[in-house]
Structure formats: C-alpha cells, structure tokens
C-alpha positions as CSV (number, residue, x, y, z in Angstrom):
1,M,-53.4,-6.6,16.9
2,N,-54.8,-2.3,17.7
3,K,-54.9,-0.8,13.9
4,A,-53.5,2.0,15.6
5,L,-50.4,-0.1,17.2
6,L,-49.9,-1.2,13.7
7,A,-49.9,2.3,12.2
8,G,-47.6,3.0,15.3
9,I,-44.8,0.4,14.5
10,G,-45.0,1.4,10.5
11,T,-44.2,5.0,11.0
12,A,-41.5,4.4,13.9
13,V,-39.6,1.5,11.2
14,L,-40.1,4.0,8.2
15,T,-39.1,7.1,10.0
16,T,-35.6,4.8,11.0
17,A,-35.4,4.3,7.5
18,A,-35.2,7.5,6.3
19,S,-31.9,7.8,7.6
20,A,-30.4,4.3,6.1
21,E,-26.7,4.4,7.3
22,I,-24.1,3.1,9.0
23,T,-25.2,2.5,12.7
24,G,-22.6,2.1,14.5
25,A,-19.3,-0.1,15.7
26,V,-19.3,-3.1,17.7
27,A,-16.6,-5.8,19.0
28,V,-16.5,-9.4,18.7
29,S,-13.7,-11.5,20.9
30,Y,-13.0,-14.5,21.6
31,S,-9.9,-16.8,21.8
32,K,-7.7,-18.8,19.7
33,T,-5.0,-21.6,19.0
34,V,-3.4,-21.3,15.7
35,E,-0.7,-22.5,13.5
36,D,1.6,-20.5,11.4
37,F,4.5,-21.0,8.9
38,G,6.7,-23.9,10.1
39,G,4.1,-25.7,12.3
40,A,4.1,-23.4,15.2
41,S,1.5,-22.9,17.4
42,T,0.1,-19.6,19.3
43,N,-2.6,-19.0,21.5
44,L,-4.7,-15.7,20.6
45,G,-7.2,-13.5,22.0
46,I,-8.6,-11.5,19.5
47,T,-11.2,-8.9,18.5
48,D,-13.0,-8.2,15.1
49,I,-14.5,-5.3,15.0
50,Y,-17.4,-4.5,12.5
51,L,-19.6,-1.6,11.1
52,T,-23.3,-1.9,11.3
53,S,-25.9,-0.9,9.0
54,N,-29.7,-0.3,8.6
55,D,-29.1,-0.7,4.4
56,A,-28.0,-3.3,2.4
57,A,-26.7,-0.6,-0.2
58,D,-24.2,1.5,2.4
59,V,-20.4,1.1,1.6
60,A,-17.7,2.0,4.0
61,L,-15.1,4.0,2.4
62,N,-13.0,5.5,5.5
63,V,-12.3,5.4,8.9
64,F,-10.6,8.1,10.4
65,D,-9.9,9.6,14.1
66,M,-9.5,6.4,15.9
67,N,-8.8,6.5,19.7
68,L,-7.9,3.3,20.9
69,G,-7.5,4.6,24.5
70,S,-4.9,4.3,27.5
71,A,-5.3,0.8,28.2
72,A,-4.9,-0.6,25.0
73,P,-2.0,-2.9,24.1
74,A,1.4,-1.6,23.4
75,S,1.6,-4.1,20.2
76,Y,-0.5,-7.0,18.5
77,W,0.6,-10.2,16.9
78,Q,1.0,-10.7,13.0
79,S,1.7,-13.9,11.6
80,A,5.1,-14.6,10.0
81,T,3.8,-14.1,6.4
82,G,1.6,-11.5,7.1
83,A,3.8,-9.0,9.0
84,G,2.0,-5.1,8.7
85,W,-1.2,-4.1,9.0
86,L,-2.8,-3.6,5.3
87,P,-3.8,-7.4,4.3
88,N,-1.6,-9.4,2.5
89,N,-1.6,-12.8,2.0
90,L,0.2,-13.7,-0.7
91,G,-0.9,-17.5,-0.8
92,S,0.8,-20.5,-2.2
93,I,3.0,-21.4,1.0
94,F,2.4,-18.5,2.7
95,D,-1.7,-18.4,3.1
96,T,-1.2,-20.4,6.4
97,Q,-4.3,-20.7,9.1
98,A,-2.3,-17.9,11.6
99,L,-2.7,-15.5,8.6
100,R,-6.0,-16.3,7.6
101,E,-7.3,-16.7,11.1
102,G,-5.1,-14.8,13.5
103,D,-3.6,-11.8,12.1
104,S,-4.0,-8.6,13.2
105,F,-4.9,-5.9,10.3
106,V,-7.0,-3.1,9.5
107,T,-9.2,-3.1,6.3
108,I,-12.4,-1.4,4.8
109,G,-14.0,-4.7,3.6
110,G,-13.0,-7.0,1.0
111,F,-13.4,-10.1,3.2
112,G,-15.8,-13.0,2.8
113,A,-18.4,-13.6,5.3
114,D,-16.6,-16.0,7.4
115,G,-13.3,-13.0,7.9
116,F,-10.9,-15.0,7.3
117,Q,-8.0,-13.4,5.5
118,G,-7.7,-15.2,2.1
119,P,-5.5,-14.5,-0.9
120,G,-6.4,-11.1,-2.1
121,A,-8.7,-10.0,0.6
122,G,-8.9,-6.2,1.6
123,Q,-6.8,-5.4,-0.9
124,G,-7.0,-1.6,-1.4
125,T,-7.0,-0.5,1.6
126,G,-4.3,2.7,2.4
127,L,-2.9,3.7,5.8
128,D,-3.0,7.6,6.7
129,P,-0.5,9.4,8.3
130,N,-1.5,9.5,11.3
131,F,-1.8,5.4,11.6
132,G,2.5,5.3,12.1
133,G,3.1,3.3,9.2
134,N,2.7,-0.3,8.5
135,S,5.0,-1.5,10.5
136,A,3.9,0.1,13.5
137,S,3.6,-2.3,16.9
138,A,0.1,-0.2,17.1
139,P,-2.1,2.0,15.7
140,G,-1.5,5.9,16.7
141,A,-3.0,8.3,17.9
142,L,-6.1,9.3,15.8
143,A,-5.3,6.8,13.5
144,G,-7.7,6.2,10.0
145,W,-7.7,3.6,7.0
146,F,-9.4,4.2,3.6
147,N,-10.0,2.4,0.5
148,S,-7.5,3.9,-1.7
149,S,-9.1,2.3,-5.0
150,P,-12.6,4.2,-4.9
151,P,-14.2,2.4,-7.6
152,N,-14.5,-0.7,-5.9
153,V,-16.9,-1.3,-3.0
154,N,-15.0,-3.5,-0.8
155,G,-16.6,-1.3,1.8
156,S,-20.2,-3.2,1.0
157,V,-22.0,-4.5,3.9
158,Q,-23.3,-8.0,4.3
159,A,-25.3,-10.6,6.0
160,L,-22.9,-11.5,8.8
161,D,-23.2,-14.4,11.1
162,A,-20.8,-12.9,13.5
163,I,-23.0,-9.5,14.3
164,G,-25.6,-12.4,14.8
165,G,-27.1,-12.0,10.8
166,G,-26.8,-8.6,11.0
167,L,-25.6,-6.5,8.6
168,G,-22.0,-5.0,8.4
169,V,-18.5,-5.0,7.2
170,L,-15.5,-5.9,8.8
171,I,-13.0,-3.2,9.3
172,G,-10.0,-4.7,11.9
173,R,-9.0,-7.8,13.8
174,F,-6.6,-7.0,16.8
175,S,-4.7,-9.7,18.5
176,V,-2.6,-10.6,21.2
177,A,-0.6,-13.6,22.0
178,N,-1.2,-15.8,25.3
179,S,-3.5,-12.9,26.5
180,D,-7.1,-12.2,26.6
181,A,-8.6,-10.7,24.3
182,P,-8.0,-6.6,23.6
183,D,-10.9,-4.6,25.1
184,M,-12.2,-2.2,22.1
185,I,-15.4,-1.5,24.3
186,G,-15.7,2.5,24.0
187,T,-12.5,2.8,21.5
188,D,-13.5,6.0,19.7
189,M,-13.7,6.6,15.8
190,S,-15.3,8.4,12.6
191,V,-16.5,6.9,9.3
192,T,-17.3,7.8,5.8
193,W,-19.6,5.6,3.9
194,N,-22.0,6.4,0.6
195,Q,-24.3,3.8,-1.2
196,G,-21.8,3.0,-4.2
197,L,-20.4,5.2,-7.6
198,G,-21.7,8.5,-7.8
199,T,-23.5,8.7,-4.1
200,G,-22.8,11.4,-1.6
201,G,-20.9,10.8,1.7
202,Q,-22.2,10.6,4.8
203,Q,-20.0,10.5,7.7
204,G,-20.7,9.8,11.5
205,S,-18.6,9.0,14.7
206,F,-19.0,6.1,17.2
207,S,-18.2,4.3,20.1
208,V,-17.0,0.3,20.0
209,A,-20.0,-1.4,21.7
210,A,-20.8,-5.3,22.2
211,V,-23.2,-6.5,19.7
212,P,-26.7,-5.8,20.0
213,A,-29.5,-8.3,20.7
214,P,-30.5,-10.4,17.7
215,G,-34.3,-8.7,18.0
216,A,-32.6,-5.3,17.5
217,L,-30.7,-6.1,14.5
218,A,-34.0,-7.5,13.2
219,L,-35.3,-4.4,13.7
220,M,-32.2,-2.6,12.1
221,G,-33.0,-4.7,9.0
222,L,-36.4,-4.0,8.4
223,A,-36.0,-0.5,8.8
224,G,-33.5,-0.7,5.6
225,L,-35.3,-3.1,3.2
226,A,-38.6,-0.7,3.9
227,G,-36.1,2.2,3.2
228,R,-35.5,0.5,0.0
229,R,-39.1,0.1,-0.8
230,R,-39.8,3.5,0.2
231,R,-36.8,5.0,-2.3
232,G,-37.9,2.7,-5.4
C-alpha cells in the first residue's frame, strides 16, 4: 500500500482518537413473547437504546432533555413484578422472564452484555423531575435520568453484540404489548459522561439512529485504542 495513504489513515485514526467520547445513541428493535408472573404470556415489540463510544474508559453519568416526539406511544408495558421505570428485580419468585427480558425501564448502565434485568441490574439509577415519576405511563417532555451513586461506575461502556460488537452502554428498554416495536429513531437527548472517578465531565447532544454498519464500529474501536496508547 502507498506510504502516503498509510500515513493518512494513521493521522485520521489519531485525530478521531484525540476526542475519545460517547459518539451517539442507537436503537435496536425486535419482537419477543415473554412469560410473566403466574404463567401469562405477552407478545411485545421492544426497542433498546444504547449509547455508543470510541473509548473503553468512557462512563455514562446521565441522560437529560430526552424528547420522544409526538409519534411515541402514550404508555409502555411493564411486567407484573417490575412496576415502575427504575430497574427493580427483587429476585426469587419475582424474577420472571417478562421482567428480565421485556419490562420497560431506564438505566445508566449496570447491565451485563446480555441486557437482561437480573437481580441488582441497574441499581443506583435516579429520575429527574421532568421524567414524571417512577409510575409515569411514559417519560415526560425533556425527561432525564442519572447515576444517583457517583462512586459507582455502572455506566462503563463494554463490547456489546447487540450493537455489532462495538463499545456501548444500555440506557433504556421501551416495550409495548401486542404491537410493533416503538420507533425511537430521531429521538433527541443530551448525555454527560467522564472516564471514571476524578475525571472531568463532557456533554453532547444526539439523535437516536440505527446501529452503524460493522465496519464503522470497527473503525471507532481502532480510534479508541489508538487514543489510549497515545495518552499512555
């Protein structure tokens, strides 16, 4: 390969890496039939929202000024044992498939790579006043949520198969019963993040998009690695 071309690629990667950051928000939509407490089954349309990143050190801190738009459902489905928007799996008999895989919630991370709401997942998330409260039928205008226990790093990004193996963090699941998955593309939001305790916060505003092609995610990952080496 031409040396000038190689040099140009290297410069592009390092330039991108100099701004290691949360890079956007993406939606993953699908359908699933889940079994709730007592054996009742429900057909769900589900959309998961993830923040994407180009640096493995990034930690999401809050989401704010979220605007679902006029086409958003008036209400979202929640399991019988997981009422409320805050993650709330109490374990034991309350730990149903419906709660783990279909319940609507918002979070600042704290979930495994499978995205299941197991016992303890997402604990430490708080709702800001614009959300409308834990029992709201849907997030209010300019809704927000945050890490209410800053010493933890629940919002740390990780490699996720759901977004093609790229770095990201789950921030919400939005489910509706007996319907298509909610169309979250174009949903606007702002986000704050840092790179762990003692580091300064950064902010950005994003519109939810479709998951990028695998090649684009791979390039973002390379940029992040280059940035880590440069700072080391």
